[in-house]
Backbone bond lengths (Angstrom), bond angles and torsions (degrees), N, CA, C in turn:
res aa  C-N    CA-C-N  psi(-1)  N-CA   C-N-CA  omega(-1)  CA-C   N-CA-C  phi
1 M - - - 1.477 - - 1.523 109.05 -
2 D 1.347 117.39 130.78 1.458 121.51 -179.57 1.522 110.47 -84.76
3 V 1.318 116.32 135.94 1.462 120.98 174.63 1.520 106.88 -132.95
4 F 1.349 116.19 91.55 1.469 121.61 -179.37 1.519 111.65 52.12
5 G 1.346 115.96 49.20 1.457 119.88 175.38 1.506 113.43 90.86
6 E 1.337 118.69 -11.45 1.446 120.47 176.33 1.513 108.51 -104.92
7 K 1.344 117.82 171.42 1.445 121.01 -177.43 1.512 109.97 -128.16
8 L 1.328 115.25 138.10 1.448 120.18 174.67 1.508 109.50 -85.43
9 D 1.322 116.84 135.56 1.452 122.89 -179.69 1.520 108.54 -99.82
10 F 1.351 116.65 112.38 1.452 120.69 179.70 1.526 111.43 -103.14
11 S 1.314 117.90 16.58 1.457 120.31 179.11 1.518 110.33 -73.13
12 E 1.334 116.16 164.93 1.453 121.27 179.86 1.520 109.77 -58.79
13 G 1.302 117.76 127.58 1.460 121.57 179.69 1.504 113.02 85.36
14 G 1.330 116.76 -6.12 1.462 117.96 -178.69 1.497 112.11 -130.73
15 R 1.340 117.44 21.18 1.449 122.56 -175.61 1.523 111.41 -58.09
16 D 1.335 113.95 130.70 1.465 122.07 176.40 1.524 113.76 62.69
17 R 1.326 116.48 16.83 1.454 118.20 179.17 1.527 108.94 -96.69
18 L 1.313 116.75 137.18 1.458 120.36 -179.81 1.518 110.51 -77.57
19 R 1.345 115.02 126.21 1.457 119.00 172.81 1.518 108.20 -88.32
20 K 1.303 116.82 142.70 1.468 121.07 -179.82 1.520 108.95 -69.20
21 P 1.339 118.87 123.72 1.462 120.55 -178.24 1.524 111.15 -74.08
22 A 1.349 115.12 161.32 1.458 119.29 175.52 1.529 108.73 -64.36
23 P 1.331 118.14 142.33 1.468 119.29 178.84 1.523 110.37 -65.40
24 P 1.338 117.11 151.76 1.472 120.08 -179.26 1.532 112.90 -52.78
25 A 1.332 116.53 -38.00 1.469 119.86 -176.41 1.524 112.32 -65.03
26 A 1.352 117.75 -18.28 1.460 120.22 178.54 1.520 111.70 -79.31
27 I 1.329 118.17 -14.70 1.459 122.90 -175.46 1.524 111.80 -115.15
28 V 1.323 116.60 -37.92 1.468 122.37 179.24 1.521 107.78 -127.06
29 H 1.317 115.95 139.40 1.468 120.19 177.67 1.524 108.09 -127.81
30 G 1.311 116.04 138.38 1.457 120.22 176.65 1.515 110.19 -145.58
31 E 1.299 116.99 139.58 1.461 119.40 177.32 1.519 110.99 -153.12
32 R 1.310 113.78 149.19 1.460 120.12 175.45 1.522 108.32 -81.46
33 L 1.313 117.47 134.40 1.459 122.12 -179.71 1.523 108.48 -91.90
34 A 1.323 116.08 101.68 1.466 121.30 -179.27 1.527 109.68 -83.10
35 P 1.334 117.55 154.44 1.477 119.52 -179.79 1.525 111.01 -66.25
36 A 1.327 115.38 145.24 1.470 121.54 178.27 1.524 108.39 -130.07
37 L 1.329 115.40 160.66 1.461 120.07 -177.67 1.523 112.92 -79.06
38 A 1.341 116.74 -16.53 1.465 120.97 -178.54 1.526 109.08 -133.78
39 P 1.329 117.49 160.79 1.471 119.71 177.34 1.531 111.09 -60.21
40 R 1.351 115.64 149.38 1.467 120.84 177.45 1.519 108.91 -125.45
41 D 1.335 115.44 139.88 1.462 121.08 178.95 1.516 110.06 -106.52
42 W 1.328 115.88 134.54 1.460 122.08 175.32 1.529 106.01 -114.43
43 V 1.332 116.79 103.24 1.465 121.53 -178.39 1.531 108.67 -83.00
44 L 1.333 116.81 125.20 1.456 120.98 -171.44 1.519 114.13 -95.54
45 D 1.336 119.06 -15.09 1.461 118.87 -175.24 1.525 113.05 -106.30
46 T 1.335 116.76 30.86 1.457 119.48 172.08 1.531 108.50 -74.12
47 A 1.340 116.11 165.44 1.466 119.57 -178.65 1.527 111.26 -57.93
48 A 1.338 116.70 -37.06 1.468 120.52 -176.87 1.526 111.83 -73.74
49 R 1.330 118.14 -27.74 1.462 120.76 -173.13 1.515 113.59 -104.86
50 R 1.347 117.21 -11.56 1.464 119.60 178.88 1.523 109.16 -63.70
51 G 1.318 117.41 139.47 1.455 120.33 -178.55 1.514 112.78 84.49
52 R 1.343 116.96 14.40 1.460 120.91 178.28 1.525 110.27 -116.64
53 A 1.325 114.69 143.09 1.461 120.38 170.18 1.527 107.78 -87.29
54 H 1.332 116.71 145.01 1.462 121.53 -178.81 1.521 110.66 -126.15
55 F 1.320 115.70 142.59 1.462 122.19 174.26 1.524 107.97 -127.25
56 F 1.321 116.80 125.62 1.463 122.19 177.34 1.526 108.80 -117.63
57 L 1.322 115.17 129.28 1.462 121.79 174.43 1.525 107.19 -115.55
58 I 1.324 115.94 115.63 1.465 120.66 -179.31 1.526 107.73 -99.26
59 G 1.345 115.42 108.79 1.456 120.22 -177.60 1.510 113.70 -85.72
60 S 1.335 116.78 -31.64 1.468 121.16 176.49 1.517 108.58 -150.86
61 G 1.323 115.72 154.69 1.451 119.84 -179.13 1.516 111.68 84.38
62 A 1.328 116.08 -150.17 1.462 120.50 -175.55 1.525 110.63 -146.51
63 A 1.324 114.84 161.59 1.463 121.45 177.58 1.517 107.53 -152.21
64 E 1.326 116.76 169.45 1.458 120.33 173.59 1.517 108.88 -144.58
65 V 1.325 114.66 149.35 1.465 121.95 -177.89 1.518 107.72 -114.29
66 Q 1.336 117.17 128.87 1.456 121.29 176.40 1.523 108.31 -87.43
67 V 1.330 116.06 111.58 1.461 122.96 -179.19 1.520 108.02 -117.46
68 G 1.321 117.08 103.12 1.459 120.40 -176.25 1.517 108.93 58.90
69 P 1.341 117.31 -133.04 1.466 119.11 179.56 1.526 112.95 -81.60
70 G 1.335 118.27 -9.05 1.457 121.27 -176.46 1.517 113.20 -104.10
71 R 1.319 115.11 177.29 1.461 121.16 -179.50 1.528 109.37 -134.85
72 L 1.328 115.07 140.24 1.468 122.13 178.54 1.521 107.67 -109.25
73 A 1.339 116.57 118.61 1.461 121.19 -178.97 1.520 110.48 -85.34
74 L 1.330 116.13 136.40 1.461 122.38 177.14 1.523 108.52 -119.20
75 A 1.324 116.89 116.01 1.462 121.94 176.77 1.521 108.07 -110.33
76 A 1.324 117.03 125.18 1.463 122.35 -174.45 1.532 111.36 -60.34
77 P 1.344 115.66 147.77 1.468 125.61 -9.26 1.531 110.58 -80.72
78 A 1.312 116.54 139.57 1.460 121.15 -179.34 1.523 108.33 -159.00
79 C 1.319 115.33 161.40 1.458 118.66 174.18 1.515 109.18 -142.30
80 V 1.335 115.89 159.98 1.455 121.06 178.64 1.527 108.73 -144.64
81 W 1.327 115.15 134.86 1.477 122.34 173.97 1.520 107.00 -105.22
82 L 1.339 116.40 127.18 1.458 121.56 -176.78 1.527 109.84 -121.90
83 P 1.340 118.67 108.96 1.461 119.41 175.19 1.524 109.69 -68.35
84 P 1.323 119.00 163.25 1.465 121.09 -179.66 1.528 111.53 -54.66
85 G 1.325 115.76 132.43 1.453 120.89 177.31 1.508 115.46 82.78
86 A 1.334 118.23 -2.79 1.467 120.20 -176.10 1.522 112.37 -75.19
87 A 1.315 117.84 -28.58 1.465 120.95 -175.76 1.522 109.92 -143.80
88 H 1.327 114.58 156.08 1.466 119.75 -179.00 1.520 112.08 -96.19
89 L 1.315 116.40 -37.47 1.465 118.76 -170.53 1.524 110.25 -152.82
90 V 1.324 115.92 145.49 1.468 122.17 171.24 1.520 106.89 -120.42
91 R 1.316 115.82 125.37 1.479 120.81 179.97 1.523 109.13 -109.48
92 L 1.326 115.88 120.09 1.461 121.50 176.02 1.526 107.98 -93.13
93 Q 1.307 116.53 125.36 1.456 119.84 179.60 1.529 110.37 -73.38
94 A 1.320 116.40 160.38 1.462 120.91 179.91 1.524 110.03 -54.92
95 G 1.334 115.73 133.11 1.457 121.07 178.04 1.518 114.88 87.49
96 A 1.335 118.37 -7.75 1.466 120.76 -178.14 1.528 110.76 -69.48
97 T 1.329 116.33 143.05 1.461 121.81 177.64 1.521 109.56 -131.36
98 G 1.315 116.33 162.52 1.455 119.94 177.86 1.518 111.80 158.45
99 H 1.314 115.76 -146.29 1.463 121.92 -178.19 1.521 109.19 -141.06
100 M 1.335 116.02 152.54 1.456 122.70 172.83 1.519 108.94 -133.45
101 V 1.324 116.57 132.74 1.471 122.33 175.56 1.517 107.31 -129.17
102 A 1.327 117.16 135.13 1.461 122.16 176.93 1.520 108.66 -132.82
103 A 1.340 116.37 148.51 1.468 119.91 -178.92 1.515 109.93 -149.37
104 D 1.337 115.80 145.09 1.461 121.43 176.55 1.523 110.03 -62.47
105 E 1.345 115.55 149.47 1.468 120.57 179.76 1.527 112.50 -56.04
106 D 1.333 116.56 -40.80 1.461 119.23 -177.97 1.527 111.13 -63.72
107 F 1.340 116.10 -38.77 1.460 119.66 177.75 1.524 110.18 -64.95
108 V 1.337 116.67 -43.82 1.465 120.49 178.45 1.526 109.97 -59.41
109 A 1.348 116.54 -43.19 1.460 120.55 -179.01 1.526 111.21 -62.65
110 R 1.333 117.18 -38.84 1.466 120.66 179.40 1.528 110.96 -67.74
111 V 1.330 116.33 -41.74 1.466 119.91 178.88 1.527 110.35 -63.90
112 V 1.322 116.23 -44.56 1.458 120.42 -179.96 1.524 110.67 -63.91
113 G 1.337 116.38 -45.15 1.457 120.28 -177.12 1.518 113.14 -63.46
114 A 1.337 117.22 -26.92 1.467 120.80 -178.97 1.527 112.38 -85.60
115 S 1.333 117.43 -5.95 1.467 120.43 -175.86 1.522 111.28 -91.29
116 S 1.331 116.30 145.57 1.463 120.23 175.12 1.526 111.16 -69.79
117 E 1.327 116.87 -14.60 1.459 121.78 177.99 1.527 110.87 -102.16
118 A 1.333 116.36 27.05 1.468 121.21 -174.52 1.529 114.30 -51.72
119 P 1.354 119.92 -45.35 1.470 118.32 -178.23 1.522 113.09 -58.32
120 H 1.327 116.81 -37.25 1.468 120.48 -178.40 1.529 110.93 -78.90
121 L 1.328 116.78 -39.00 1.461 119.32 -179.00 1.525 111.39 -67.99
122 R 1.341 117.15 -28.32 1.471 118.65 175.99 1.524 110.54 -64.51
123 E 1.330 115.90 -36.47 1.461 119.39 176.72 1.528 110.34 -65.32
124 V 1.334 116.43 -39.47 1.461 120.70 176.84 1.526 109.99 -62.81
125 A 1.335 116.83 -45.49 1.462 121.43 -174.64 1.520 112.11 -60.11
126 D 1.345 117.68 -29.06 1.462 121.14 -174.60 1.525 113.74 -95.95
127 R 1.338 118.16 -2.41 1.464 120.20 -173.23 1.519 112.38 -114.52
128 L 1.328 115.91 148.98 1.467 120.11 167.64 1.527 106.14 -80.92
129 I 1.319 116.81 122.27 1.470 121.33 -176.17 1.521 109.38 -124.46
130 H 1.320 116.08 121.70 1.470 122.28 177.93 1.521 108.20 -113.69
131 V 1.313 116.25 124.72 1.466 121.18 178.26 1.528 107.79 -114.06
132 P 1.333 118.25 108.00 1.472 120.91 -178.69 1.525 112.07 -77.96
133 A 1.322 115.03 176.52 1.465 121.43 -174.27 1.520 112.86 -58.72
134 D 1.350 117.75 -40.25 1.466 119.10 -174.70 1.523 112.90 -69.76
135 R 1.336 118.00 -13.57 1.461 120.17 177.90 1.523 112.51 -107.82
136 L 1.329 116.07 -13.51 1.466 119.11 -176.58 1.529 111.39 -73.30
137 G 1.318 115.95 -46.96 1.463 121.48 175.45 1.515 114.02 50.46
138 S 1.340 115.26 -133.81 1.463 120.99 -175.30 1.523 112.95 -74.37
139 R 1.336 117.94 -7.51 1.461 120.62 -179.07 1.530 112.44 -73.96
140 L 1.315 117.14 -10.49 1.462 120.51 180.00 1.525 110.85 -56.34
141 S 1.329 116.99 -46.99 1.466 120.25 -178.03 1.533 111.11 -68.17
142 D 1.360 117.52 -34.53 1.464 120.65 178.14 1.527 110.95 -65.15
143 L 1.323 115.63 -44.72 1.465 120.21 178.68 1.528 110.76 -64.25
144 A 1.329 116.27 -43.31 1.470 120.18 179.54 1.526 110.53 -62.38
145 H 1.336 117.21 -37.25 1.464 120.54 179.99 1.529 110.58 -65.27
146 A 1.349 117.60 -45.11 1.467 120.76 178.97 1.525 110.47 -61.33
147 C 1.330 116.60 -42.90 1.461 120.40 178.80 1.528 111.05 -62.63
148 T 1.332 116.55 -42.97 1.468 121.13 -179.33 1.521 110.84 -63.19
149 M 1.319 117.59 -40.48 1.461 121.25 178.33 1.526 111.11 -63.95
150 I 1.328 116.29 -40.70 1.467 120.27 177.83 1.522 110.36 -64.46
151 E 1.327 116.32 -45.28 1.474 120.37 179.47 1.518 111.26 -59.52
152 A 1.337 117.36 -43.05 1.463 121.55 -178.42 1.526 111.06 -65.48
153 E 1.329 117.01 -39.95 1.466 120.97 -178.03 1.520 110.89 -69.08
154 I 1.322 117.03 -33.35 1.468 119.93 178.01 1.525 110.26 -74.89
155 R 1.320 115.81 -38.87 1.467 120.05 -178.30 1.521 111.48 -67.05
156 E 1.331 117.20 -43.30 1.468 121.27 -179.50 1.530 109.00 -135.26
157 P 1.349 117.04 76.58 1.467 119.42 -177.79 1.522 112.55 -64.65
158 E 1.317 115.72 135.99 1.459 121.70 176.79 1.531 108.68 -116.53
159 R 1.335 116.40 -173.92 1.457 119.76 178.25 1.523 109.38 -58.93
160 G 1.351 116.12 139.03 1.462 120.04 -179.08 1.517 113.18 75.21
161 A 1.350 116.57 25.09 1.468 120.29 -175.72 1.525 111.45 -59.20
162 F 1.342 117.36 -44.61 1.456 119.32 -177.76 1.528 111.33 -66.63
163 A 1.328 116.39 -37.48 1.465 119.38 177.41 1.521 110.30 -63.37
164 M 1.338 116.86 -43.63 1.456 120.41 179.33 1.529 111.16 -64.28
165 L 1.343 116.28 -42.88 1.465 119.84 179.06 1.534 110.38 -62.72
166 S 1.322 116.52 -39.95 1.465 119.99 179.78 1.525 110.73 -63.06
167 V 1.329 116.51 -43.18 1.469 120.84 -179.73 1.523 110.63 -63.19
168 Q 1.324 116.59 -48.49 1.461 119.70 -176.92 1.525 111.96 -69.05
169 F 1.340 116.22 -37.94 1.469 118.76 178.82 1.526 109.73 -68.44
170 G 1.339 116.38 -38.33 1.459 119.74 176.11 1.522 111.53 -61.83
171 A 1.334 116.88 -41.23 1.469 120.50 177.27 1.526 110.87 -61.93
172 L 1.336 115.49 -39.61 1.460 120.32 178.81 1.535 110.35 -61.74
173 M 1.335 116.90 -44.31 1.461 120.15 -179.37 1.530 111.77 -67.08
174 I 1.325 116.92 -37.36 1.470 119.57 178.40 1.530 110.31 -64.86
175 L 1.332 116.56 -40.30 1.465 119.62 177.63 1.533 110.91 -62.73
176 V 1.339 116.87 -41.90 1.466 120.17 177.97 1.522 109.96 -63.55
177 W 1.332 116.96 -41.17 1.466 121.16 178.77 1.534 110.20 -60.11
178 R 1.331 116.68 -45.42 1.465 119.96 179.63 1.529 111.02 -61.96
179 L 1.319 115.21 -44.27 1.459 119.46 -177.72 1.526 111.96 -68.61
180 A 1.346 115.63 -29.95 1.466 119.58 -179.11 1.519 111.64 -77.20
181 G 1.351 116.74 -10.90 1.460 119.78 178.85 1.506 112.32 70.68
182 Q 1.363 117.30 37.52 1.457 120.33 179.76 1.531 110.53 -59.95
183 A 1.322 116.69 136.38 1.469 121.30 178.72 1.517 109.90 -70.59
184 V 1.351 115.75 132.88 1.456 119.69 -179.20 1.519 110.55 -77.48
185 E 1.339 116.14 -18.91 1.454 117.76 -173.81 1.520 112.66 -92.02
186 T 1.327 118.48 33.28 1.461 120.48 176.23 1.523 108.63 -54.96
187 P 1.345 118.28 122.07 1.457 119.60 -175.31 1.512 111.61 -65.99
188 G 1.317 116.92 136.00 1.460 121.34 175.28 1.507 111.96 77.15
189 L 1.301 117.25 150.33 1.462 120.80 -178.96 1.503 112.50 -65.46
190 R 1.338 117.48 -36.16 1.460 121.02 -175.58 1.517 112.08 -112.37
191 G 1.315 117.24 13.24 1.450 119.85 179.80 1.522 111.02 94.85
192 T 1.335 116.80 157.32 1.452 121.11 178.56 1.510 109.47 -74.51
193 G 1.351 115.29 166.88 1.456 119.43 179.59 1.510 112.59 -58.57
194 S 1.349 116.88 -41.84 1.469 119.48 -178.79 1.529 111.01 -66.03
195 Q 1.337 116.59 -36.29 1.467 119.56 177.57 1.520 110.68 -65.88
196 I 1.331 116.19 -40.30 1.463 119.80 179.49 1.522 110.17 -62.42
197 V 1.334 116.99 -45.56 1.464 120.67 -179.24 1.526 110.24 -62.60
198 Q 1.331 116.32 -43.21 1.466 120.28 -179.32 1.516 111.00 -61.82
199 R 1.344 116.79 -45.33 1.459 120.25 -179.96 1.525 111.03 -68.97
200 F 1.344 116.48 -35.74 1.460 120.53 177.54 1.533 110.34 -63.12
201 Q 1.321 117.01 -45.71 1.463 120.03 -178.96 1.527 111.34 -64.99
202 H 1.326 116.14 -32.87 1.465 119.49 175.81 1.531 109.97 -64.73
203 L 1.340 116.56 -45.09 1.462 120.24 178.49 1.522 111.25 -64.06
204 V 1.327 117.35 -40.06 1.468 120.94 178.43 1.522 110.08 -59.79
205 E 1.329 115.88 -43.22 1.467 119.76 179.85 1.524 111.25 -59.54
206 L 1.326 116.50 -33.91 1.461 120.49 -179.03 1.525 112.51 -80.75
207 H 1.346 117.30 -29.52 1.469 119.14 -166.77 1.520 115.45 -128.10
208 F 1.336 119.36 8.55 1.463 118.01 -174.92 1.527 112.68 -63.63
209 R 1.322 117.69 -25.76 1.477 120.28 178.36 1.528 112.07 -73.86
210 E 1.331 116.72 -15.19 1.473 120.19 -177.31 1.523 112.68 -92.27
211 H 1.344 116.65 -4.42 1.463 122.23 175.88 1.532 112.34 56.24
212 W 1.322 115.68 46.42 1.456 119.69 175.14 1.527 109.77 -62.32
213 P 1.323 118.73 143.54 1.468 119.59 170.61 1.526 109.48 -71.99
214 V 1.335 115.79 157.44 1.464 120.14 -179.99 1.521 110.67 -58.54
215 S 1.335 116.91 -34.23 1.465 120.29 -178.90 1.526 111.45 -60.22
216 R 1.337 117.59 -33.82 1.468 119.45 -179.88 1.531 110.39 -72.21
217 Y 1.328 116.71 -39.44 1.467 119.00 175.72 1.532 109.92 -60.49
218 A 1.344 116.14 -44.21 1.463 119.50 -179.31 1.523 110.73 -61.55
219 R 1.336 116.02 -41.49 1.459 119.44 -179.93 1.530 110.71 -64.38
220 M 1.330 117.49 -41.78 1.460 120.46 179.13 1.530 111.33 -64.32
221 L 1.334 116.37 -30.70 1.460 120.50 -179.52 1.522 112.24 -87.17
222 G 1.335 116.95 -11.88 1.450 120.35 179.65 1.515 113.77 75.16
223 V 1.347 116.60 29.53 1.466 120.40 178.07 1.525 108.97 -128.58
224 T 1.322 116.80 166.44 1.462 120.12 175.61 1.523 109.57 -77.84
225 G 1.335 115.79 161.26 1.454 119.93 176.89 1.519 111.75 -60.83
226 D 1.346 117.27 -38.28 1.467 120.85 179.05 1.525 111.24 -65.18
227 R 1.343 115.87 -39.72 1.475 119.00 179.54 1.533 110.49 -66.08
228 L 1.318 116.31 -40.26 1.467 119.98 178.86 1.520 110.18 -65.06
229 H 1.327 117.08 -43.43 1.467 120.86 -179.77 1.525 110.62 -62.31
230 A 1.326 116.24 -44.35 1.468 119.69 -179.65 1.528 111.23 -63.72
231 A 1.334 117.06 -42.38 1.469 120.72 -178.86 1.522 111.06 -64.56
232 C 1.339 116.95 -43.72 1.466 120.66 -178.85 1.523 111.32 -67.66
233 T 1.337 116.54 -42.32 1.463 120.29 -179.60 1.521 110.50 -62.50
234 R 1.333 115.47 -42.48 1.458 120.13 -178.43 1.540 111.37 -74.14
235 G 1.324 116.44 -41.25 1.462 119.27 -173.00 1.514 115.20 -90.83
236 A 1.350 117.35 -24.76 1.465 119.36 -175.61 1.524 112.61 -124.84
237 G 1.320 117.42 -4.00 1.459 120.03 176.81 1.512 114.78 80.45
238 R 1.314 117.28 0.82 1.471 121.76 178.21 1.514 108.94 -143.83
239 G 1.336 115.89 155.22 1.454 120.06 175.77 1.514 110.61 -72.13
240 P 1.334 117.67 168.51 1.472 120.34 -177.79 1.520 113.45 -59.14
241 L 1.335 118.32 -39.85 1.461 119.92 179.86 1.523 110.52 -65.27
242 G 1.329 116.54 -38.46 1.457 119.73 177.18 1.517 112.13 -62.90
243 L 1.334 116.76 -38.16 1.462 120.30 178.72 1.528 111.23 -68.36
244 I 1.328 116.83 -39.15 1.465 120.25 178.32 1.523 109.98 -64.58
245 H 1.338 115.61 -47.93 1.469 119.64 -179.90 1.528 111.08 -64.11
246 G 1.327 116.33 -37.34 1.460 119.61 178.16 1.513 112.08 -61.96
247 R 1.333 116.26 -38.67 1.473 119.32 178.83 1.526 110.94 -67.66
248 L 1.341 116.55 -38.22 1.469 119.94 176.67 1.527 111.17 -63.26
249 I 1.337 116.12 -44.60 1.463 120.11 -179.92 1.530 110.74 -64.55
250 E 1.326 116.24 -41.40 1.467 120.28 178.75 1.526 110.87 -58.95
251 E 1.339 116.02 -47.18 1.466 119.74 -178.92 1.516 111.15 -67.12
252 A 1.335 116.97 -41.43 1.462 120.35 179.05 1.525 110.54 -62.53
253 S 1.325 117.23 -41.40 1.470 121.03 -178.64 1.521 111.07 -62.71
254 V 1.326 116.12 -42.97 1.467 120.16 179.61 1.530 110.22 -62.46
255 R 1.324 116.38 -44.79 1.466 119.63 -177.43 1.526 111.70 -69.44
256 L 1.331 116.80 -36.72 1.469 119.80 177.98 1.523 110.82 -66.70
257 G 1.331 116.60 -39.13 1.452 120.05 -175.98 1.506 115.15 -83.57
258 Q 1.330 117.34 -24.49 1.468 119.16 -171.32 1.523 114.33 -117.79
259 T 1.323 118.35 -2.79 1.466 119.89 178.35 1.522 109.47 -128.07
260 G 1.313 115.13 163.87 1.458 120.63 177.20 1.514 112.82 -100.91
261 L 1.325 116.61 14.87 1.460 119.79 -179.52 1.516 110.92 -62.72
262 A 1.330 116.62 147.01 1.457 120.94 175.51 1.529 109.35 -61.13
263 I 1.332 115.70 146.88 1.469 119.66 -178.60 1.523 110.82 -60.07
264 E 1.342 117.07 -38.69 1.470 120.35 178.23 1.522 110.88 -61.20
265 Q 1.341 116.09 -39.08 1.463 120.25 -179.33 1.525 110.97 -68.63
266 I 1.324 117.32 -39.24 1.459 120.59 177.73 1.520 109.88 -61.86
267 G 1.333 115.91 -45.90 1.463 119.57 178.47 1.516 111.61 -60.57
268 F 1.329 116.79 -43.78 1.462 121.18 -179.86 1.518 110.57 -62.22
269 N 1.328 117.28 -42.69 1.466 121.08 179.83 1.526 112.14 -64.74
270 L 1.321 116.59 -22.18 1.466 120.66 179.68 1.523 111.79 -99.24
271 G 1.335 116.45 13.37 1.459 120.12 173.19 1.510 115.47 93.30
272 F 1.346 118.79 5.97 1.461 121.70 178.78 1.523 109.12 -94.15
273 R 1.312 116.13 113.97 1.470 119.72 -178.98 1.525 112.28 -83.12
274 D 1.332 117.21 -18.69 1.466 122.15 -178.57 1.533 108.45 -111.29
275 P 1.341 119.13 111.62 1.473 121.01 -179.02 1.524 112.83 -57.31
276 A 1.350 116.84 -37.06 1.464 119.89 -179.20 1.526 110.55 -65.28
277 Y 1.325 116.52 -39.37 1.466 119.85 179.13 1.527 110.64 -66.94
278 F 1.333 116.89 -38.69 1.461 120.32 177.25 1.526 110.13 -60.35
279 S 1.329 117.75 -44.15 1.467 121.32 179.95 1.523 111.15 -63.08
280 R 1.347 117.08 -42.70 1.470 120.19 178.94 1.524 110.70 -65.22
281 F 1.339 116.10 -43.60 1.464 121.79 179.50 1.528 109.96 -58.29
282 F 1.324 117.27 -46.30 1.457 121.95 -177.34 1.530 110.82 -67.26
283 K 1.332 117.12 -44.29 1.467 120.09 -176.63 1.519 112.02 -68.32
284 Q 1.332 117.25 -37.30 1.464 120.52 179.42 1.521 111.81 -60.99
285 R 1.341 117.01 -28.40 1.458 120.39 -174.56 1.520 113.84 -103.31
286 T 1.320 117.91 -13.21 1.470 120.23 179.86 1.523 112.78 -120.75
287 G 1.318 116.40 -17.78 1.463 119.75 -176.39 1.518 113.24 84.94
288 L 1.324 117.03 -4.17 1.470 121.87 179.59 1.520 109.84 -128.16
289 S 1.318 116.23 147.23 1.463 119.56 172.28 1.524 108.33 -71.17
290 P 1.345 118.54 160.09 1.472 119.60 177.30 1.527 112.58 -54.91
291 M 1.335 117.66 -39.20 1.468 120.28 179.98 1.524 110.76 -65.49
292 A 1.348 116.46 -44.12 1.465 119.76 179.56 1.527 110.65 -64.79
293 W 1.324 116.95 -37.93 1.472 120.57 177.68 1.526 110.38 -62.70
294 R 1.326 116.10 -42.93 1.472 120.03 179.74 1.522 110.49 -62.81
295 R 1.352 117.59 -43.22 1.471 120.27 179.45 1.526 110.68 -63.22
296 A 1.342 116.32 -42.28 1.463 119.92 179.47 1.530 111.06 -63.40
297 A 1.334 116.74 -39.95 1.472 120.52 178.93 1.528 110.34 -65.36
298 Q 1.327 117.08 -39.41 1.464 120.55 178.83 1.519 111.13 -65.30
299 E 1.343 117.09 -41.90 1.463 120.80 178.08 1.519 111.20 -63.46
300 A 1.350 115.46 -40.15 1.465 119.33 179.97 1.523 110.55 -63.73
301 R 1.339 116.31 -37.20 1.471 119.31 178.99 1.530 110.27 -66.89
302 K 1.332 117.17 -37.11 1.479 119.66 178.73 1.519 110.19 -63.02
303 V 1.336 116.65 -44.35 1.442 120.84 179.20 1.518 111.17 -59.91
304 E 1.347 116.81 -43.63 1.456 121.17 178.61 1.518 110.90 -62.60
305 T 1.352 115.52 -39.29 1.468 119.81 -179.22 1.532 110.64 -65.34
306 F 1.342 116.35 -45.67 1.474 119.04 179.08 1.513 111.06 -63.29
307 A 1.336 117.14 -39.50 1.458 120.74 -178.82 1.511 111.73 -65.21
308 A 1.333 116.49 -25.19 1.464 120.01 -179.06 1.520 112.92 -83.07
309 W 1.350 115.80 -9.29 1.478 117.27 179.42 1.537 109.73 -69.08
310 P 1.351 115.84 145.79 1.484 118.36 179.04 1.515 110.64 -72.93
């Protein structure tokens, strides 16, 4: 039970005792980007930063974002919102200044869910949004103010720190939504079925190795489990659990057929801590054990190789 950012412990021996909450800096991070004499790299997919949304405001100078094989150039003033997994690295050029704010997905979901603009902010939370100089205009100072307030609250948290962080982070997201030109006429309070499926598949791509339960995906999307199941069944022909398992099987099949990694290692990399369970999971859905699948893939490659001979 939450009590102004703290939690009551109702476990045996700890009834009605307040547990110390995680410090704000463990959930939200904010810092002013001071000028440096050389370029600086901010790697976003480290263990500590994976699963976090990032916002960069470039007030002067330049930066670039590595998105897959491409790069997005940022010339001041500009800002970019990066959902978890959207980018690998942000490089600040020498002399660049601005602000950076990062927050855990769960915190973002709570802020979005508490907003009257939740349907629109959920769309913001899931998209990479770049706002260039010609669209930033007078909002630069508003964004900088929200970032500064977040930085101050993390640096010297006072009473109600989480409430203050939620308010300022929510203001930041609303400003990004306005600048992104989000359509107000999004159909339905929680989005159409096709939008739900699209956002669900995006989340699955980011988190299928973590074996999230369907309930967590539904919570992140702001819909009920029944609504998510209905949307996936109608739009993708399978329920959400089937889609998650299908993505795991697809990835496992590729790794078994195209790499020499040990089967135990492949299972571990896909979130299976028990090799025997990974083998049962794979066989139940393909009809073959991982070893048999690998042998079949190797034989198929030999046949293709012979067929290609002149």
